[in-house]
MARTORKE-902611 format. One record per residue (C-alpha): x, y, z. Coordinates in steps of 0.05 Angstrom, whole numbers, plus 5000, padded with zeros to 4 digits. Example, Ala and Ser with C-alpha at 12.3 -4.5 7.8 and 13.67 -1.06 7.14 Angstrom:
{u = 5246&v = 4910&w = 5156}
{u = 5273&v = 4979&w = 5143}
REM end
This chain:
{u = 9078&v = 5324&w = 8990}
{u = 9140&v = 5299&w = 9026}
{u = 9169&v = 5229&w = 9018}
{u = 9150&v = 5206&w = 9088}
{u = 9077&v = 5225&w = 9078}
{u = 9075&v = 5190&w = 9010}
{u = 9101&v = 5126&w = 9042}
{u = 9048&v = 5129&w = 9097}
{u = 8992&v = 5140&w = 9047}
{u = 9017&v = 5082&w = 9004}
{u = 9020&v = 5037&w = 9065}
{u = 8949&v = 5058&w = 9085}
{u = 8923&v = 5045&w = 9015}
{u = 8955&v = 4976&w = 9016}
{u = 8921&v = 4961&w = 9082}
{u = 8853&v = 4984&w = 9055}
{u = 8860&v = 4941&w = 8993}
{u = 8879&v = 4881&w = 9036}
{u = 8818&v = 4893&w = 9080}
{u = 8773&v = 4895&w = 9018}
{u = 8803&v = 4831&w = 8991}
{u = 8784&v = 4786&w = 9050}
{u = 8720&v = 4746&w = 9052}
{u = 8650&v = 4775&w = 9054}
{u = 8614&v = 4783&w = 9120}
{u = 8539&v = 4789&w = 9131}
{u = 8516&v = 4822&w = 9196}
{u = 8448&v = 4839&w = 9223}
{u = 8432&v = 4910&w = 9242}
{u = 8375&v = 4959&w = 9255}
{u = 8361&v = 5022&w = 9216}
{u = 8365&v = 5086&w = 9259}
{u = 8358&v = 5140&w = 9205}
{u = 8344&v = 5142&w = 9131}
{u = 8361&v = 5188&w = 9072}
{u = 8319&v = 5188&w = 9008}
{u = 8363&v = 5205&w = 8948}
{u = 8327&v = 5201&w = 8882}
{u = 8292&v = 5134&w = 8881}
{u = 8342&v = 5103&w = 8928}
{u = 8340&v = 5094&w = 9003}
{u = 8404&v = 5102&w = 9044}
{u = 8407&v = 5086&w = 9118}
{u = 8448&v = 5095&w = 9181}
{u = 8450&v = 5027&w = 9213}
{u = 8471&v = 5003&w = 9281}
{u = 8500&v = 4933&w = 9289}
{u = 8456&v = 4882&w = 9325}
{u = 8497&v = 4840&w = 9373}
{u = 8495&v = 4767&w = 9355}
{u = 8515&v = 4715&w = 9304}
{u = 8544&v = 4735&w = 9237}
{u = 8560&v = 4696&w = 9174}
{u = 8626&v = 4696&w = 9136}
{u = 8624&v = 4670&w = 9066}
{u = 8672&v = 4662&w = 9009}
{u = 8657&v = 4676&w = 8936}
{u = 8701&v = 4617&w = 8916}
{u = 8670&v = 4566&w = 8963}
{u = 8604&v = 4577&w = 8998}
{u = 8613&v = 4511&w = 9035}
{u = 8670&v = 4543&w = 9074}
{u = 8622&v = 4594&w = 9106}
{u = 8632&v = 4600&w = 9181}
{u = 8592&v = 4634&w = 9237}
{u = 8617&v = 4676&w = 9295}
{u = 8589&v = 4719&w = 9351}
{u = 8601&v = 4793&w = 9361}
{u = 8574&v = 4837&w = 9418}
{u = 8593&v = 4901&w = 9381}
{u = 8533&v = 4949&w = 9372}
{u = 8569&v = 5008&w = 9339}
{u = 8548&v = 5040&w = 9273}
{u = 8565&v = 5003&w = 9209}
{u = 8619&v = 5045&w = 9175}
{u = 8654&v = 5067&w = 9239}
{u = 8714&v = 5022&w = 9224}
{u = 8762&v = 5062&w = 9267}
{u = 8716&v = 5063&w = 9328}
{u = 8717&v = 5138&w = 9336}
{u = 8667&v = 5178&w = 9375}
{u = 8599&v = 5176&w = 9342}
{u = 8591&v = 5252&w = 9345}
{u = 8654&v = 5259&w = 9303}
{u = 8629&v = 5214&w = 9247}
{u = 8606&v = 5239&w = 9178}
{u = 8546&v = 5219&w = 9137}
{u = 8595&v = 5200&w = 9082}
{u = 8620&v = 5144&w = 9127}
{u = 8553&v = 5121&w = 9153}
{u = 8501&v = 5124&w = 9098}
{u = 8494&v = 5055&w = 9067}
{u = 8454&v = 5040&w = 9003}
{u = 8396&v = 4993&w = 9014}
{u = 8358&v = 4948&w = 8966}
{u = 8297&v = 4994&w = 8969}
{u = 8278&v = 5030&w = 8905}
{u = 8217&v = 5076&w = 8910}
{u = 8199&v = 5063&w = 8838}
{u = 8181&v = 4993&w = 8858}
{u = 8153&v = 5002&w = 8928}
{u = 8108&v = 5058&w = 8953}
{u = 8120&v = 5064&w = 9027}
{u = 8136&v = 5126&w = 9069}
{u = 8211&v = 5126&w = 9086}
{u = 8196&v = 5133&w = 9160}
{u = 8167&v = 5063&w = 9160}
{u = 8236&v = 5034&w = 9150}
{u = 8264&v = 5066&w = 9214}
{u = 8273&v = 5009&w = 9263}
{u = 8272&v = 4957&w = 9209}
{u = 8319&v = 4898&w = 9214}
{u = 8370&v = 4891&w = 9159}
{u = 8426&v = 4845&w = 9135}
{u = 8488&v = 4885&w = 9118}
{u = 8538&v = 4859&w = 9068}
{u = 8610&v = 4878&w = 9085}
{u = 8675&v = 4865&w = 9050}
{u = 8726&v = 4864&w = 9105}
{u = 8695&v = 4912&w = 9154}
{u = 8669&v = 4960&w = 9101}
{u = 8593&v = 4961&w = 9089}
{u = 8573&v = 4953&w = 9016}
{u = 8497&v = 4947&w = 9018}
{u = 8439&v = 4933&w = 9066}
{u = 8382&v = 4885&w = 9052}
{u = 8316&v = 4899&w = 9087}
{u = 8289&v = 4838&w = 9125}
{u = 8217&v = 4859&w = 9116}
{u = 8153&v = 4825&w = 9091}
{u = 8142&v = 4888&w = 9049}
{u = 8191&v = 4860&w = 8999}
{u = 8160&v = 4791&w = 8988}
{u = 8137&v = 4776&w = 8917}
{u = 8073&v = 4744&w = 8943}
{u = 8024&v = 4758&w = 8999}
{u = 8034&v = 4692&w = 9036}
{u = 8099&v = 4686&w = 9074}
{u = 8140&v = 4630&w = 9041}
{u = 8160&v = 4605&w = 9111}
{u = 8086&v = 4594&w = 9126}
{u = 8080&v = 4552&w = 9063}
{u = 8142&v = 4512&w = 9082}
{u = 8112&v = 4499&w = 9151}
{u = 8046&v = 4479&w = 9120}
{u = 8082&v = 4430&w = 9074}
{u = 8120&v = 4401&w = 9134}
{u = 8054&v = 4390&w = 9171}
{u = 8023&v = 4359&w = 9108}
{u = 8083&v = 4313&w = 9100}
{u = 8072&v = 4286&w = 9170}
{u = 7998&v = 4277&w = 9158}
{u = 7996&v = 4201&w = 9161}
{u = 7921&v = 4200&w = 9149}
{u = 7933&v = 4230&w = 9080}
{u = 7872&v = 4274&w = 9089}
{u = 7838&v = 4317&w = 9036}
{u = 7884&v = 4351&w = 8987}
{u = 7879&v = 4427&w = 8980}
{u = 7938&v = 4438&w = 8934}
{u = 8004&v = 4410&w = 8911}
{u = 8032&v = 4373&w = 8972}
{u = 7982&v = 4408&w = 9017}
{u = 7934&v = 4367&w = 9059}
{u = 7879&v = 4390&w = 9107}
{u = 7925&v = 4400&w = 9167}
{u = 7971&v = 4447&w = 9127}
{u = 7911&v = 4483&w = 9098}
{u = 7881&v = 4494&w = 9167}
{u = 7948&v = 4522&w = 9190}
{u = 7948&v = 4574&w = 9134}
{u = 7876&v = 4593&w = 9151}
{u = 7898&v = 4602&w = 9224}
{u = 7954&v = 4648&w = 9200}
{u = 7901&v = 4695&w = 9173}
{u = 7901&v = 4679&w = 9099}
{u = 7835&v = 4671&w = 9062}
{u = 7813&v = 4608&w = 9025}
{u = 7819&v = 4645&w = 8958}
{u = 7889&v = 4669&w = 8974}
{u = 7912&v = 4599&w = 8994}
{u = 7881&v = 4563&w = 8935}
{u = 7906&v = 4615&w = 8885}
{u = 7976&v = 4610&w = 8913}
{u = 7978&v = 4534&w = 8904}
{u = 7946&v = 4538&w = 8835}
{u = 8005&v = 4579&w = 8808}
{u = 8053&v = 4538&w = 8765}
{u = 8127&v = 4549&w = 8755}
{u = 8136&v = 4573&w = 8682}
{u = 8186&v = 4545&w = 8632}
{u = 8258&v = 4569&w = 8633}
{u = 8266&v = 4638&w = 8601}
{u = 8194&v = 4660&w = 8616}
{u = 8175&v = 4731&w = 8636}
{u = 8118&v = 4731&w = 8686}
{u = 8070&v = 4790&w = 8674}
{u = 8005&v = 4812&w = 8706}
{u = 7970&v = 4846&w = 8649}
{u = 8015&v = 4907&w = 8656}
{u = 8050&v = 4919&w = 8589}
{u = 8075&v = 4991&w = 8594}
{u = 8148&v = 4969&w = 8603}
{u = 8148&v = 4918&w = 8547}
{u = 8180&v = 4928&w = 8480}
{u = 8123&v = 4925&w = 8430}
{u = 8171&v = 4898&w = 8377}
{u = 8182&v = 4836&w = 8421}
{u = 8144&v = 4780&w = 8385}
{u = 8169&v = 4724&w = 8430}
{u = 8121&v = 4679&w = 8467}
{u = 8161&v = 4681&w = 8532}
{u = 8110&v = 4723&w = 8570}
{u = 8067&v = 4685&w = 8620}
{u = 8006&v = 4725&w = 8642}
{u = 7986&v = 4714&w = 8716}
{u = 7933&v = 4767&w = 8720}
{u = 7889&v = 4719&w = 8759}
{u = 7940&v = 4718&w = 8816}
{u = 7939&v = 4794&w = 8817}
{u = 7863&v = 4799&w = 8816}
{u = 7858&v = 4749&w = 8873}
{u = 7903&v = 4792&w = 8916}
{u = 7965&v = 4750&w = 8925}
{u = 8016&v = 4791&w = 8885}
{u = 8055&v = 4847&w = 8919}
{u = 8075&v = 4914&w = 8888}
{u = 8032&v = 4911&w = 8825}
{u = 7967&v = 4950&w = 8814}
{u = 7906&v = 4918&w = 8783}
{u = 7886&v = 4944&w = 8714}
{u = 7814&v = 4948&w = 8738}
{u = 7798&v = 5019&w = 8761}
{u = 7745&v = 4996&w = 8811}
{u = 7791&v = 4949&w = 8847}
{u = 7850&v = 4961&w = 8894}
{u = 7886&v = 4895&w = 8897}
{u = 7955&v = 4920&w = 8912}
{u = 7976&v = 4875&w = 8969}
{u = 8012&v = 4925&w = 9013}
{u = 7946&v = 4960&w = 9028}
{u = 7948&v = 4926&w = 9097}
{u = 8010&v = 4966&w = 9113}
{u = 8004&v = 4961&w = 9189}
{u = 8003&v = 4885&w = 9187}
{u = 8059&v = 4880&w = 9135}
{u = 8105&v = 4924&w = 9177}
{u = 8105&v = 4875&w = 9235}
{u = 8181&v = 4872&w = 9233}
REM end
């Protein structure tokens, strides 16, 4: 390798390192193709024109927003023709692990994602999908129900912690059952250091004699817990059974 080429490579490496060192950027995108590799899902993602968020590891308060009309592929940092790109440049790891979620990979095509970039280089994509919620009820629906309850000047009948009749009726209108709503509001936040379990002990270390486990099997049996099967053979309480509804992305 001649001296001139070595200098050019060194300069390029320096530019790349500088690009990686600048603040993180989070951009929305849409999955166009997927690749299942082991238990992991990789995706080819096109940028969604719109607002993006820049943040700093040192000071989140300094985060700023911007607007970008670019709708090219994430990973095409040199803006070359799409037909000349390689999968090595485009496939981005996602937060989907098929050990934890049992959904056909094709269901993620067209899903909206939030892509984490350092500089302009994609690091990971986070699926913006109700499939990944820990509980059946959308937390935004609970927040809205609480807001309605807070404005309930008549202080009507209480259906749960900071949930009055107007908030309860809103959740019913959203399609949740009485049992699902009441069970959700009966759950209590455990003490610090707790491990929440649902009667499933296969993964636990039998030598662990601590009392940190908090069993919430009732939540599972009442159908509000996602991604965990019931121990009862005659019941199918896994909450992503309504797949069509949950994939309303």
